[in-house]
Every structure is written in structure tokens, then in C-alpha cells.
VEXMITI-738561 format. One record per residue: x, y, z of N, C-alpha, C in turn. Coordinates in steps of 0.1 Angstrom, whole numbers, plus 2048, in hexadecimal, padded with zeros to 3 digits. Example, Ala and Ser with C-alpha at 12.3 -4.5 7.8 and 13.67 -1.06 7.14 Angstrom:
residues 2
8847C784E87B7D384E8847DF84E/8807EA8478897F584788180084F/
END
This chain:
residues 272
8087F68028027FE80380680E802/81480E80881C81A8078238187F9/82780E7F582E8127E78238147DF/8138157DA80D8177D580B8257D5/80782B7E08068387E68138407E1/8218397E382D8427E08288457D1/8298377C682783B7B881C8457B6/8148447BA8098507BF80D85C7C1/8138627C981686B7CF8218747C2/82A86B7C18368737BA82C86D7A7/82386F7A681D87079881587879A/8128847A38078887A181089779C/8098A179780D8AD7907FF8B578C/8048C17927F58CF78B7F88D7796/7EE8DD7987EB8EA7A67DE8E57A9/7DF8EA7B87D78E87BD7D58F47CA/7C98F77D07C99047D77C68FD7EA/7D29017F27CE9008007C9908809/7C59088177C091481C7CE915827/7D69248297DE9268327D892E83C/7D99298497D49328547D993A857/7DE93E8607E594D8687ED944872/7FA94C871807943876811940870/80D93186A81E932866820939857/82B93785082C93C84282A93483A/82A93A82D82A93481F82E92581F/83C92A81F84591D820844916829/84791883984290F844836908844/82B90884081F90483B8208FD82C/8258FC8258268F681A8368EC81D/83E8ED8248438E082D83C8D6832/8328DD8398278D48438208CA838/8188D182E8168C882581D8BB81E/8298C381D82E8B88178368AB81B/8358B082783B8A383283189D834/82389F83581889883881588E82C/81889681F81588D81481E88480F/82E88381483787B81283487381D/83287582D83086E83682785F833/81D86682B81085F827818852824/82085681482484D80C831845810/83484481D84084082184D84381F/84B85381685785980F85F86381C/86B86481A87387182187A87A812/87988381C88088D81488E88C80C/8938928088A588E8038AB89E806/8BA89A8078BE8A880E8BB8B4804/8BF8BD8088BA8C98008CA8C77F5/8D68BF7F68E18C27ED8DB8B47E2/8D28AC7E48CB8A77D78BE8A47D2/8BC8A37C98AF8A37C28A28A27D1/89A8A77CF88C8AA7D488689D7D2/8808957DE87B8897DE86988C7D4/8668977DB85789E7D28588AE7D3/8548B27C68558BD7BC8478C47C5/8498CE7CC83F8D57D48428E47D2/83A8F07D183A8FD7D68319037D4/8309117DA82291A7D98239207D0/81992B7C881A9357C48149477C8/81C94D7CE81995A7D38179567E6/8219587EA8269587F8818961803/81195D80B80996381681396481B/81096F82481497483380F96A83F/81B96684B81795D85480A96385A/80897385D7FF9798617EF975856/7EF97084B7E99758417E2966840/7D296183E7D09568397C795582F/7C89448277BD94981E7C0940811/7C19458047C69367FA7D69397FB/7DA9307F67E892A7F37EC91F7E7/7EC9237DD7EC91C7D07FC9127D1/7F89077D07FE8FB7D08098F27C4/80E8F77C08118EA7B481C8DF7B5/8198D67B28208C77B08278C07A9/8308BB7A98348B479F83B8C0793/8358B97878368C477D82E8D177C/8258D07878188DE7858248E578E/82D8E37938368F07998388FA78E/83E8F878183E8FD77782E908771/82490977681890F778816919783/82291B78B81E924791822932791/82893578782F94278382094A77D/81993F77780794377880494F77C/80494578E7FA94979980595279E/80E9587988179627A280E97379A/80C96E78D80B9777887FB97F789/7F09747877E69707877DF979790/7CF97C7917C79837977C797B7A8/7C59857B17C29807BF7B89887C5/7B39817D07A698E7D47A79877E4/7A89937ED7AA9957FD7A1996803/79D99480C7959A481579B9A381E/7A09B38227A79B782B7A29BA835/7A49BE8457A29C484E7AB9D4854/7A69DD84E7B69E88527B49EF862/7B99F48677B99F98747C0A0B871/7B6A168727B9A228747C1A2387F/7CAA2B87C7D0A3588A7DCA2E890/7DFA278877EEA1E8897F4A1987F/803A1A883808A16877816A0E87B/81CA028738219F987E8319FB870/8389F38758439F186A83F9E7863/8389DB8688399CF85982D9D4858/8239DD85681B9E484E8099DB850/80C9D285E8019CA8608059CC872/8009C087A7F69C28868059BD88C/8109B48898169AD88C81F9B588E/8269C18878319CA88A82F9D2898/83C9D989D83B9E48A78359F089F/82F9F68AC8249FE8A4833A0F8A2/834A1689483EA1E892833A2D894/827A30892820A3C89480DA39899/80CA4589F7FCA448A07F9A5289C/7EFA5589A7E7A618917D8A5F893/7CDA6E8987C1A6A8967BBA6488D/7AFA5E88B7A9A5D87F795A5D881/796A6788D786A6688A781A73886/787A7887A786A7F86E782A76865/782A6D863782A6385A775A5E856/769A6084A761A5B84B762A4E843/753A47844753A3D832756A43823/753A5082874FA56818761A58815/766A5E820772A5D82077AA54819/77AA49821781A3F81A77AA3C80B/772A3A80B76BA347FB76FA3D7F3/774A457F6778A557EC785A557EB/790A517F479DA4F7F179AA3F7E9/799A367EC79DA2A7E6799A2D7D4/792A347D378FA367BE7A0A3B7BE/7A8A437C37B4A477C07BBA3A7C0/7BBA2D7C67C1A217C57BEA137BC/7B4A1B7B37B0A0F7A97B7A1079E/7BAA067957BFA047887CFA02788/7D2A0C7807E4A0677E7E6A1378A/7EFA0B7927F3A1779A806A1079E/80AA1C7A5817A1A7AB819A157B8/81FA0E7BD820A097CB82BA007D5/830A0A7DB83EA037E383C9FC7EB/8419EE7E78429E37F28459E27FE/83E9DA80A8409DA8148559D7818/8589DE8268669DB82986B9CE82A/85C9CB8328589BB83B8529B482D/85B9AC8248559A581B85B998813/85799180886098A80686898A7FA/8699997F587099E7EE88399B7F3/88A99B7E78999957EF8A39A17ED/8AF9A57F08B89AB7EE8C79A27EC/8CC9A37E68D69997E48D698A7E8/8C89877E18C79787E78BE9747F7/8C09807FD8B797D8088A998680A/8A298081389298881389599481D/88D9A08178919AD82188D9AB82C/8829A383087B9A0840885998845/88C99283F89A98B8498A699484B/8A799B8438B09A68448B09AB84C/8A29B384F89D9BE85C89C9B7865/8949AC8658989A38758A99A3879/8AE9A186D8BF9A18748C69AE875/8BE9B78758C29C88778C99CD86B/8C79C88618CE9D08578C89DA853/8CF9DF84F8C69F38468BF9EC83A/8B79ED8368AD9E982B8A79F6822/8AB9FA8188A5A06815894A01808/88EA0880E881A02805885A017F7/87C9FA7ED87B9F57DF8709FD7D9/878A057CC872A107C6867A087C1/85EA177C4853A117BE84BA0D7B4/8469FE7AD8419F97A48309FB79E/82F9F37928269F578C81B9EA797/80E9EC7998069E479E7F89E4798/7EB9E079D7E39E17937D89D779D/7CA9E379E7C19E47A37B89DF7A1/7AB9D479E7A39D17977969D779D/7979D47AA78A9D87B678E9D77C0/7879E37C778A9EA7D67819ED7D8/7799E97E376E9ED7EC76E9ED7FC/76A9F68007639F280E7569EC813/75A9E181D74D9D881E7489DE828/7509E383574E9E48437549F0848/7509F985375AA08856755A0C860/75DA0786C75BA0887C763A0B881/768A1A882779A1C883779A1C891/788A13895795A1788D794A0F87D/78AA0387F78A9F68747859FA86A/78A9F585D7819F78517839ED84A/7789E884477F9D583C77E9DD82B/7869D98257879D78167839CC810/7809C88067829C07F97899C27EC/7999BD7EE79F9C17E07A59B37D7/79E9BA7CE7A39B47C17B09B47B8/7B79AD7B97C69B57B47CF9B17A7/7DB9B27A37E09A879C7ED9A47A3/7F999E79D80599D7A480A9A07A8/8139A07B181B9AA7BB8179B47BE/8099B37C28069BC7CA8049BA7DC/8079C37E58089C57F47FB9CE7F7/7F29C67FC7E49CA8047EB9D3810/7F89CA8187FA9D68258029DE81D/8099E381380B9F480B7FD9FA808/7F19F28067E79F98017E19FE80D/7E09F381B7DA9FA8267E2A0A827/7EDA0882A7F6A138307F5A1D827/7F7A1C8197F1A2A8137E5A2E812/7DAA2A8137CFA2D8177CDA34827/7D1A2B82E7D5A3983E7DDA43838/7E4A438317F0A5282F7E6A5F826/7E0A5381F7D7A608157C9A6181B/7C5A5D8287BBA668307C1A6E83D/7CDA7083C7D6A778467D2A73851/7D6A658507D7A5B8607E6A57859/7E1A478617EBA398617E3A2F860/7E7A2285B7DFA1985D7ECA0E85C/7E49FF85D7E99F385F7DF9E885E/7E59DA8557DA9D38567DA9CA85D/7CB9C68677C99C38707CA9B1871/7C09AD8607BF9A38607BF9A1850/7C79978467C599483B7C2987838/7B598482E7B39788297B5979819/7B896E8127BA96F8057AE960802/7A996B7FA7919637F979A95A7EB/7A29607DD7A195B7D47B09617CD/7B39537C77C59557C37C294C7B4/7C39577A57C194F79D7B6947799/7B093A7947A493579479C92F7A2/7A69337AB7A39297B679E9347C4/78E92E7C878A9357D57899317DE/78D9387EA7919337F47829267F8/77792D7FA76D9237F876791B7F7/76D91A7E97649117DF7739077DF/77E9097DD7849007DC7958F87E4/79A9077EC7A59017F47A18FB7FE/7AC8EC7FD7AD8E18067B28E4815/7AA8E68237AE8E382A7B88DA831/7BF8DE8397CC8D383D7C58C3847/7B88C684A7B18B584C7AD8AB841/7B08B28377B08AA82A7B98A4821/7C68AE8257D58A781E7D489A81F/7D58928147D98878167DC889800/7DF87B7FB7E687C7ED7D787A7EA/7CF86F7F27C38717E57BA87B7E2/7BC8807ED7B488F7EA7B889A7E4/7C789B7E67D08A27DC7CB89D7CD/7CF88F7C87CB88E7BB7BE88F7B6/7B088E7C17A58907BF7A68A27BB/7AF8AA7C37AC8B67C37B48BE7B1/7C08B67AC7C38BA7A07BD8B7798/7B58AB7997A98A678B79F8B7791/79A8B579978C8C27997908CD793/79D8D079779D8DF7947AC8E2786/7AB8D577D7B38D77797B08E0769/79D8DC76979B8E475E79A8F7761/79F8F876F79E9067737AB910769/7B29067667BF90E7637BC911757/7C791A7527CB91D7437D491573B/7D29107317DE90472B7E590D724/7F190972680090D7237FE90F715/80491770E80591A6FE80E9096F8/80A9006EE80D8F66EB80B8ED6F8/8078ED70280A8E370B7FB8DA70B/7FA8CD7107F08C57127E98CC721/7DD8CC7287D98CD7327DB8BD737/7E28BD7467DF8B374B7CE8AC751/7CC8A274A7BD89C74D7B889775C/7C089475F7C488876E7C988C778/7D38977747DB89A7817E5893786/7E788B7777F187E77D7FB87C770/80787A77580F87A76B81586776C/82086976382985D763830860773/83285077883B84D785849853783/84C85C78D85985F78E86185379A/87085679887384D7A28788577AF/8788517B98808597C589085A7C3/
END
């Protein structure tokens, strides 16, 4: 039975969505998933200096303080993850007015506090119009972006001086207020790749002559995968469920030019 599961696991190929809770980093969460699948198949991960037993990766990092859809590629499906990085994403974000932090979210140290009682819902809705469409955005200092091969967030935690990255073009397709109870406000955001909701909320606070940080962030959709309809929860992580997920959701993925769409979510078995 273990041998059959090992063959099936190593034959899997495609992309499927999982639900990442708040707490772990995307890398830690992916490592747990990989360990669970390998353990079920009776396999061990090889050392980093050798070829991996199981190829697995994710497309689009979710901060440890964020939850929601994380798209996972397995086998040759890891080659499709680039499309996930550039595709559209949807978020629900709870912002807090009157308080800024160094990480731009609730996990960081408070760097500034300013009044917010002058801000009305109408003020907020009017400001949001300036953040629609093609805009320029400065990424957060605490981010997965790298300098000399090392993440900026890691450099900062080591005490290194880090200069802000230059503003870069991003796109916002939809941006609406769904709740306003100062100091908290809730936004629904649909954006393109490379966009930071933390930067958006911080910039909104400044535009309102105050400051703001992200209190809560949930990614509700990434590419064709939605949180409620598609994402696998941790209690359903097993080889059979992942294989079924790959099969069920294969039709959601755009076919690459000149490539055949995977029909069953499986390919010929490879060897350990």
C-alpha cells in the first residue's frame, strides 16, 4: 500500500489551492503540507544538495499575519506558478485608522499615532477613487522582496539599514468600502500581481491626513481559485484528496500555448 501511494504521489502534477491560516509563513505552511504527503507515502525528503523527492512550491506569498488562498504547484505544476504571481487576486482587509507601524500591519511596532475623528465614510470613499486603475506603489520595507539575495524583512530584523524600493506600477481593478466603524474600516480589493494591501492601507491613511495599518487580511481569491469554493483545509491533506483536487480544478487553468492540458492531474511516475 505504501509503495502504491508513493507511486501515486510522485505522479501528481498540477496546481491546487489550500487555505493558509494566520500564524505560519507561506514557506512553513508549504513545508508542513509536503511533510504530510511524504509521510503518508512512506517517503523521506532528500537533502538540499540532492534532487528533491517531491517538487512542490507556491505562487504568491501570504504574510504570516494573513490568511486565505495559497496556490500550490506539485510536480510539473510548479512551472505554472508564474501565472499565479501575475494573475488577479482579491482580498478583504480590515484597516485601523490613527496608528502606523513599521511593518504596516498589526504585528509591527507603532511608529506614529494621529487623530482620525475628522474622517467620514464619504471621505474614505472619495480617497479610494485615487487608488483605482494603474497607480504607482512603494512596496513595504518588511516584505519578501530581496536585496543581494536576502529578503528585506530578514535584513531589517538583523539590524541592517534598508532603503525603500522605488515605486513601481501596479493595478487596482476594484476597491470598495464594506464597513466603516472608526477606527476600523473594511475594504474589498481586487488587484494585479506585485500589489501590497499593506502599502495601500498605509497610503490611504496618509491621504486622509492621518495614518493607518492593516489589522486583518484575508486573500479570498487568487487567479481562478476562490477561498470558499476551492481551497483545501488542513484536515483534508492527503494524497487522494490532492489528486482529486488537481483533477477537479484542472479546467480552471489556462492552457499554455502549444501545451496539452493535464486531464487527470497525473503524469507518468518518476523515481525517488
